[in-house]
N, CA, C and O of each residue as an XYZ file, in Angstrom:
324
protein
N      53.045    -73.134     38.021
C      53.805    -72.198     38.134
C      55.077    -71.979     36.805
O      54.576    -71.968     35.680
N      55.932    -71.886     36.828
C      56.486    -72.159     35.624
C      56.109    -72.517     34.329
O      56.592    -72.246     33.230
N      55.465    -72.963     34.566
C      54.390    -74.072     33.101
C      53.320    -72.867     32.852
O      52.859    -72.750     31.717
N      52.962    -72.077     33.756
C      52.120    -70.630     33.768
C      52.425    -69.502     33.454
O      51.664    -68.674     32.955
N      54.025    -69.299     33.821
C      54.786    -68.639     32.885
C      55.318    -68.688     31.635
O      55.546    -67.796     30.818
N      55.465    -69.735     31.614
C      56.359    -70.183     29.865
C      54.819    -69.998     28.984
O      54.995    -69.316     27.973
N      53.249    -70.499     29.179
C      52.594    -69.726     28.517
C      52.198    -69.022     28.481
O      51.175    -68.979     27.798
N      52.640    -67.879     29.159
C      52.274    -66.790     29.375
C      53.138    -65.753     28.217
O      52.586    -65.205     27.263
N      54.382    -65.658     28.504
C      55.307    -65.871     27.512
C      55.653    -66.404     25.917
O      56.545    -66.087     25.130
N      54.533    -67.349     25.830
C      54.463    -67.543     24.252
C      53.623    -67.125     23.811
O      53.642    -66.885     22.604
N      52.383    -66.818     24.669
C      50.922    -66.718     23.666
C      51.391    -65.498     23.508
O      51.578    -65.382     22.297
N      51.643    -64.667     23.961
C      51.870    -63.459     23.339
C      53.015    -63.310     22.209
O      53.313    -62.123     22.073
N      53.636    -64.045     21.486
C      53.800    -64.066     20.106
C      55.156    -64.347     20.384
O      55.812    -64.709     19.408
N      55.807    -64.263     21.587
C      57.324    -64.486     21.533
C      57.680    -66.055     21.377
O      58.127    -66.544     22.415
N      57.618    -66.549     20.762
C      58.379    -67.634     19.949
C      59.598    -67.586     19.722
O      59.918    -66.511     19.216
N      60.631    -68.459     19.915
C      62.339    -68.321     20.284
C      62.932    -68.036     19.226
O      62.591    -68.909     18.428
N      63.718    -67.236     18.661
C      63.992    -67.393     17.284
C      65.877    -67.810     17.928
O      66.428    -67.508     18.987
N      66.294    -68.458     16.932
C      67.047    -69.119     16.717
C      68.702    -67.727     16.296
O      69.753    -68.049     16.850
N      68.730    -67.000     15.808
C      69.267    -65.790     16.147
C      69.871    -64.780     17.768
O      70.857    -64.415     18.407
N      68.197    -64.760     17.687
C      68.653    -64.299     19.317
C      69.345    -65.163     20.461
O      69.929    -64.769     21.470
N      69.100    -66.508     19.987
C      69.768    -67.582     20.748
C      71.577    -67.406     20.451
O      72.404    -67.544     21.353
N      71.767    -67.231     19.673
C      72.884    -66.540     19.243
C      73.296    -65.747     19.299
O      74.524    -65.796     19.364
N      72.528    -64.176     19.323
C      73.096    -63.232     20.277
C      72.828    -63.356     21.475
O      72.879    -62.245     22.002
N      72.551    -64.180     22.224
C      72.428    -64.411     24.188
C      73.554    -65.777     24.507
O      74.081    -66.182     25.543
N      73.609    -66.219     23.104
C      75.302    -67.153     23.963
C      76.193    -66.456     23.551
O      77.176    -67.038     24.008
N      76.634    -65.440     22.894
C      77.533    -64.712     23.003
C      77.578    -63.669     23.876
O      78.603    -63.624     24.557
N      76.752    -62.802     24.061
C      76.917    -62.358     24.771
C      77.035    -62.888     26.747
O      77.453    -62.421     27.806
N      76.439    -63.966     26.289
C      76.989    -64.764     27.821
C      78.738    -64.764     28.128
O      79.297    -64.464     29.182
N      79.524    -65.319     26.492
C      80.645    -65.034     26.835
C      81.487    -64.906     27.254
O      82.428    -65.381     27.889
N      80.701    -63.470     26.445
C      81.433    -61.791     26.669
C      81.343    -61.369     27.766
O      82.070    -60.397     27.973
N      80.184    -61.996     29.345
C      80.009    -61.693     30.227
C      79.150    -60.530     30.225
O      79.516    -59.680     31.036
N      78.247    -60.275     29.641
C      76.965    -59.000     29.163
C      75.874    -60.289     29.930
O      76.041    -60.088     31.132
N      74.964    -61.367     29.799
C      73.662    -61.826     29.804
C      73.817    -62.484     31.217
O      74.867    -63.123     31.279
N      73.164    -62.511     32.238
C      73.363    -63.675     32.963
C      71.715    -64.019     33.047
O      71.156    -64.367     34.087
N      70.977    -63.834     31.599
C      70.099    -64.696     31.697
C      69.492    -66.091     31.273
O      70.157    -67.008     31.754
N      68.513    -66.480     30.579
C      68.487    -67.583     30.107
C      69.038    -67.501     28.549
O      69.307    -66.459     27.952
N      69.104    -68.365     28.217
C      69.474    -68.355     26.345
C      68.493    -69.499     25.451
O      68.887    -70.553     24.951
N      66.884    -68.839     25.424
C      66.026    -68.829     25.452
C      65.526    -68.355     24.114
O      64.382    -68.609     23.738
N      66.491    -67.581     23.310
C      65.788    -67.009     22.082
C      64.752    -66.330     22.124
O      64.064    -66.344     21.103
N      64.303    -65.550     23.242
C      63.121    -64.631     23.224
C      64.240    -63.473     23.950
O      65.174    -63.631     24.736
N      63.577    -62.084     23.188
C      64.537    -60.703     23.746
C      63.306    -59.929     24.779
O      62.372    -59.160     24.552
N      63.935    -60.664     26.154
C      62.930    -59.685     27.169
C      63.834    -58.347     27.572
O      64.527    -57.513     26.989
N      63.442    -58.624     28.798
C      64.168    -57.330     29.530
C      66.137    -57.771     29.387
O      66.934    -57.226     28.623
N      66.418    -58.840     30.348
C      67.532    -59.005     29.949
C      68.268    -58.914     29.276
O      69.151    -58.065     29.395
N      68.193    -59.853     28.179
C      68.452    -59.381     26.818
C      68.302    -58.005     26.002
O      69.380    -57.447     25.800
N      67.884    -57.766     25.815
C      67.804    -56.100     25.291
C      68.535    -54.939     26.528
O      68.843    -53.783     26.239
N      68.669    -55.413     27.592
C      70.005    -54.459     28.562
C      71.569    -54.933     28.176
O      72.619    -54.299     28.073
N      71.238    -56.293     28.018
C      72.514    -56.687     27.677
C      72.880    -56.241     26.190
O      74.020    -55.790     26.079
N      72.364    -56.274     25.411
C      71.986    -55.932     24.094
C      73.100    -54.669     24.028
O      74.277    -54.646     23.669
N      72.304    -53.760     24.475
C      71.985    -52.285     24.306
C      73.033    -52.009     25.261
O      73.389    -50.841     25.102
N      73.732    -52.622     26.257
C      74.769    -52.286     27.144
C      76.411    -52.325     26.343
O      77.432    -51.711     26.652
N      76.130    -53.412     25.100
C      76.817    -53.651     24.741
C      77.514    -53.501     23.162
O      78.473    -53.941     22.527
N      76.198    -52.450     22.966
C      75.879    -51.440     21.874
C      76.721    -50.372     21.788
O      77.296    -49.954     20.783
N      76.764    -49.885     23.094
C      77.243    -48.955     24.127
C      78.520    -48.539     23.569
O      78.993    -47.733     22.768
N      78.866    -49.492     24.392
C      80.375    -49.630     24.740
C      81.019    -49.855     23.043
O      81.844    -49.017     22.680
N      80.646    -50.933     22.087
C      80.949    -50.700     20.899
C      80.477    -49.612     20.341
O      80.447    -49.678     19.113
N      80.043    -48.496     20.867
C      79.584    -47.249     19.915
C      78.717    -47.775     18.535
O      78.937    -47.586     17.338
N      77.591    -48.551     19.273
C      77.000    -49.282     17.671
C      75.867    -48.302     17.730
O      75.923    -47.611     18.747
N      74.758    -48.013     16.866
C      73.549    -47.729     17.065
C      72.631    -48.765     18.182
O      72.455    -49.982     18.124
N      72.065    -47.601     19.352
C      71.200    -48.486     20.401
C      70.044    -48.941     19.994
O      69.102    -48.168     20.166
N      69.801    -50.017     19.477
C      68.773    -50.552     18.674
C      67.506    -51.488     19.580
O      67.771    -52.122     20.602
N      66.364    -51.423     19.070
C      65.452    -52.444     20.508
C      65.853    -53.924     19.661
O      66.272    -54.789     20.430
N      65.797    -54.274     18.421
C      65.928    -55.150     17.544
C      66.936    -55.062     17.171
O      67.377    -54.015     16.696
N      68.079    -56.931     17.358
C      69.068    -57.289     17.074
C      68.869    -57.342     15.158
O      68.144    -57.936     14.360
N      70.280    -56.079     15.086
C      70.840    -56.342     13.948
C      71.520    -56.236     13.764
O      72.286    -55.573     14.463
N      72.001    -57.036     12.174
C      72.693    -57.731     11.688
C      74.688    -57.250     11.831
O      75.669    -57.947     11.572
N      74.620    -56.100     12.238
C      75.546    -55.056     13.052
C      76.250    -55.544     14.451
O      77.368    -55.683     14.947
N      75.144    -55.679     14.696
C      75.241    -55.971     15.967
C      75.948    -57.196     16.330
O      76.990    -57.411     16.948
N      75.169    -57.857     15.825
C      75.603    -59.330     15.381
C      76.822    -59.961     15.562
O      77.318    -60.649     16.454
N      77.255    -59.452     14.235
C      78.772    -59.414     13.832
C      79.770    -58.913     14.454
O      80.901    -59.352     14.247
N      79.506    -57.768     15.447
C      80.475    -57.365     16.384
C      80.241    -58.127     17.435
O      81.271    -58.419     18.044
N      79.076    -58.639     17.954
C      79.499    -59.786     19.235
C      80.290    -61.301     18.652
O      81.104    -62.102     19.111
N      79.631    -61.160     17.572
C      80.445    -62.320     16.972
C      82.238    -62.373     16.919
O      82.937    -63.141     17.579
N      82.705    -61.360     15.971
C      83.795    -61.274     15.914
C      84.258    -60.359     17.522
O      85.266    -59.686     17.304
N      83.827    -60.229     18.795
C      83.979    -60.455     19.551
C      85.193    -61.924     20.870
O      86.161    -62.126     21.602
N      83.835    -62.483     20.122
C      83.636    -64.018     20.423
C      84.860    -64.489     19.921
O      85.538    -65.117     20.734
N      85.316    -64.348     18.796
C      86.301    -64.771     18.592
C      87.642    -64.399     18.660
O      88.536    -65.081     18.160
N      87.826    -63.361     19.249
C      89.242    -62.800     19.389
C      88.980    -63.165     20.913
O      89.728    -62.400     21.522
N      88.254    -63.995     21.900
C      88.875    -64.248     22.972
C      89.722    -65.467     22.743
O      90.049    -66.183     21.796
N      89.953    -65.371     24.183
C      91.727    -66.337     23.997
C      90.948    -67.777     23.875
O      89.733    -67.639     24.013
N      91.302    -68.897     23.687
C      91.066    -69.958     23.838
C      91.262    -70.737     25.443
O      90.990    -71.929     25.588
């Protein structure tokens, strides 16, 4: 069952992307993303990204843009150690 799901995900052009993995990691640290860090923009990632964008008063996008990624990074870097 899991192999079939993975095959379906990747057979439709959904290959892992390192920028998306970074964004998913940032969103996880910020408490927005509860899904897997797999490098694929699925519903959970897109919803988390859009909620983050709305909170930060950024343009709501369907793809990860440089401005959003930079804002995520700055928020993660500001977290207490």
